[in-house]
Each structure stands twice: as C-alpha cells, then as structure tokens.
C-alpha positions in Angstrom: 3.8 13.5 34.1 3.1 12.8 29.8 1.1 10.7 29.0 3.9 10.3 25.4 6.2 9.0 27.4 4.4 6.4 28.9 3.1 5.5 24.4 6.1 5.6 23.2 7.4 3.5 26.2 5.2 0.9 25.3 6.2 0.9 21.7 9.7 -0.2 22.9 8.5 -2.9 25.2 6.0 -3.6 22.3 8.4 -3.7 19.7 10.8 -6.2 22.3 7.6 -8.7 22.7 6.6 -7.8 25.7 3.7 -6.9 25.4 2.5 -6.8 29.4 4.8 -4.2 29.7 3.3 -2.5 26.9 -0.2 -3.1 28.0 0.8 -1.5 31.2 2.2 1.1 30.0 -0.6 2.6 27.4 -3.1 1.8 30.2 -0.6 4.7 32.0 -1.1 7.0 29.0 -5.0 6.7 28.6 -5.2 7.4 32.6 -3.6 9.9 32.0 -5.0 11.1 28.9 -8.2 8.5 28.2 -9.0 10.5 24.8 -5.7 9.5 23.5 -7.0 7.1 20.0 -3.5 6.6 19.9 -3.4 5.1 23.1 -6.1 2.7 22.6 -5.3 1.9 19.3 -1.4 0.6 20.8 -3.1 -1.1 23.8 -5.6 -3.0 21.3 -2.2 -4.6 18.9 -1.2 -5.5 21.8 -4.0 -7.4 23.4 -3.8 -8.9 20.1 -0.6 -10.2 20.2 -1.2 -11.7 23.2 -4.3 -13.4 21.6 -6.9 -11.4 23.7 -8.9 -10.3 21.2 -12.4 -9.4 22.6 -10.3 -7.2 25.1 -8.1 -5.7 21.7 -11.7 -5.4 19.7 -13.0 -3.4 23.3 -9.7 -0.3 22.8 -9.7 -0.8 18.8 -14.0 0.6 19.4 -12.4 2.9 21.7 -9.9 4.2 19.5 -12.3 5.0 16.8 -14.6 6.4 18.7 -12.5 9.2 19.3 -11.4 9.8 16.0 -14.0 8.5 13.6 -11.4 9.2 10.8 -8.9 6.9 12.2 -8.4 4.5 8.5 -5.5 2.0 11.0 -7.7 1.4 13.4 -10.1 0.2 11.4 -7.6 -1.9 9.9 -6.4 -3.2 12.8 -9.2 -3.6 14.0 -10.7 -6.1 10.0 -6.8 -8.0 11.4 -8.5 -9.1 15.0 -12.2 -9.9 13.5 -10.5 -12.2 11.3 -7.8 -13.6 13.9 -11.1 -14.2 15.6 -12.3 -16.2 12.1 -15.1 -13.5 10.8 -14.3 -12.6 7.9 -17.4 -10.7 7.4 -16.8 -8.3 10.1 -13.2 -8.0 9.1 -14.2 -6.6 4.9 -16.7 -4.6 6.5 -13.3 -2.8 8.5 -10.8 -2.4 5.7 -13.3 -1.6 3.8 -13.8 1.5 6.0 -10.4 1.5 6.0 -9.9 1.9 2.3 -12.5 5.0 2.2 -10.6 6.6 5.0 -7.4 6.2 3.5 -7.2 5.3 -0.3 -4.0 4.9 -0.9 -3.3 2.1 1.9 -2.0 -0.8 1.1 -2.1 -2.6 4.1 -6.0 -2.4 3.9 -6.5 -3.6 0.3 -4.0 -6.4 1.3 -5.8 -7.4 4.7 -8.9 -7.4 2.7 -7.2 -10.0 -0.5 -6.5 -12.2 2.3 -9.9 -12.6 3.6 -11.6 -12.6 0.5 -9.1 -15.7 -0.1 -10.3 -16.9 2.7 -14.0 -16.9 1.3 -12.8 -18.3 -1.3 -13.6 -14.9 -3.7 -10.3 -15.2 -6.2 -11.6 -12.5 -8.3 -12.2 -9.9 -5.2 -8.7 -11.4 -4.0 -7.1 -11.0 -6.9 -8.1 -7.5 -7.5 -7.2 -6.4 -3.3 -3.8 -7.8 -4.4 -3.5 -6.2 -7.6 -4.5 -2.9 -6.0 -2.3 -3.6 -3.0 1.1 -3.8 -5.5 0.7 -1.7 -7.6 0.8 0.7 -4.1 3.9 -1.2 -2.8 5.5 -3.1 -4.9 7.6 -4.4 -3.0 5.4 -6.7 -1.2 6.3 -9.9 -1.1 3.4 -11.6 -0.1 0.6 -9.4 -1.5 2.3 -11.9 -4.7 2.3 -14.8 -2.7 -1.6 -13.5 -1.5 -2.5 -13.0 -5.5 -0.5 -16.4 -6.5 -2.8 -18.3 -4.2 -5.5 -17.2 -6.1 -4.7 -17.4 -9.2 -3.8 -20.9 -8.3 -7.0 -21.8 -6.6 -8.9 -20.4 -10.2 -7.0 -23.1 -11.9 -4.1 -19.9 -13.5 -1.4 -21.9 -12.0 1.7 -19.7 -14.8 0.1 -16.2 -13.3 0.5 -18.1 -10.5 3.8 -19.6 -11.1 5.1 -15.7 -11.8 3.7 -14.6 -8.8 5.1 -16.6 -6.4 8.7 -16.2 -8.7 8.7 -12.5 -7.5 7.7 -13.3 -3.4 10.3 -15.8 -3.7 12.6 -12.4 -5.7 11.6 -9.6 -2.9 12.0 -12.7 0.3 13.4 -15.1 -0.5 13.8 -16.5 2.6 10.2 -18.0 3.2 9.5 -21.0 2.6 5.7 -21.1 2.2 7.0 -19.2 -0.9 8.6 -22.2 -2.2 5.8 -24.6 -1.1 3.4 -22.5 -2.9 5.1 -22.5 -5.9 5.7 -26.2 -6.1 2.4 -26.5 -5.7 1.9 -24.4 -8.7 4.1 -26.8 -10.6 3.5 -30.0 -9.5 -0.6 -28.6 -11.0 1.2 -28.2 -14.1 3.4 -32.0 -14.8 6.6 -29.8 -13.5 7.6 -32.9 -10.9 11.2 -31.6 -11.2 11.1 -27.8 -10.7 8.5 -29.1 -8.1 11.0 -31.0 -6.1 13.5 -28.5 -6.7 11.1 -26.3 -4.8 9.8 -28.3 -2.2 13.4 -29.3 -1.6 14.4 -25.8 -0.8 11.6 -25.0 1.8 12.8 -27.9 3.8 15.9 -27.0 3.9 14.8 -23.1 4.6 13.2 -24.9 7.7 15.2 -27.1 8.4 18.3 -24.4 8.7 15.2 -22.0 10.5 15.0 -24.6 13.3 18.5 -24.4 14.5 
C-alpha cells in the first residue's frame, strides 16, 4: 500500500467537503508512514474545518515536529489558534512561517488579520501591505487594510482599498458594506446608500 494514494484521495474528499472521509484516508496514510508530515498537516486542516481545534493543533504540532521548517504548518496552526481566539499564539506562528518563508503572502495576510483583531492598525497595515506586494490580486488583503485605515479614521485610504477589493472581487457583499461605512463616516450618504444597496442585492442573490 502506498500512503500517497490515501493522502491524495483524502485531499479529494477534503476538497469535496467530506472531512470525515478525508480524515479516514489521512489516518491510513499516517498508519502506513508515521513520519509523513504532509498527512498530519492535511488531517490537521480537516479537523480545523470540522471545528475540532484541539485535534487540529495536535496534528499540526506533529507535522512541525517531523519537519521544523514546514512554513505552511506554522501558518495553519496560527489559523487554528485564531479560530480559538488566541491571537498571541496565532501571531507567534505566523512569525515563524514568515521567518522560514519570507515571501509567504498568506502568512503576512493572516498576521494582518490577527493584528486587526488586536486593534493594532499600524502593524495590520504593514502586514497587509506586504501581502499585497507579494500577491497584488488578493482582494481580502486590500479589504483587511481598508478596515485598518478605517479604524485609524483615514477614510480616503480605506475607500481606495475597499474599491480595489471590489474591483478584484465584485461578488463579496462585505466589501460594499465596509466601503459604505467609510463613505458614511465622510458624510457621503448617497454613495453609502448605493454601496449598502449593492450589498443587500448580493446577499439576496446568494440566498436564492
């Protein structure tokens, strides 16, 4: 038996949203090769998707123990810590991911989200700016930086970033909601109403 077969089939189940079957395949891959860091990483992600954060962390811990330079495992363990509400540990893991892979756009993005949650707008802006430099098509990085600018009261920059996020992904209602909020804060009520109307239409369309 080749553990890669189970690992790859697990990935297919995971992509289909069947985390239970994915976990069963990853577990078989691990049974066949207990030093397979990738299988632990993948199973950890599936546990995270199921909301079983403790098992997710345990598997990601094992992936990191097997491969201490596994940047994606540090990044994803950071996401699990963030899901548990522990932004300090999340940031520490993103720091490690970035130390290992300095061009890891996703880790900068995720650390920016954590800084935003902690209310540290300047650090959030710096991280989102790094993520944007590395991946200029990441709409959610522009959205995150826009939120940080809004928190600082710099609504013009916030609106610019929300507008770029909308240009990159016109289908996300949250982008319009937050741009509408920034426009309202500037006293541009008609534009705010237009943005919120667009957000309502997108949400109604998604619900139907």
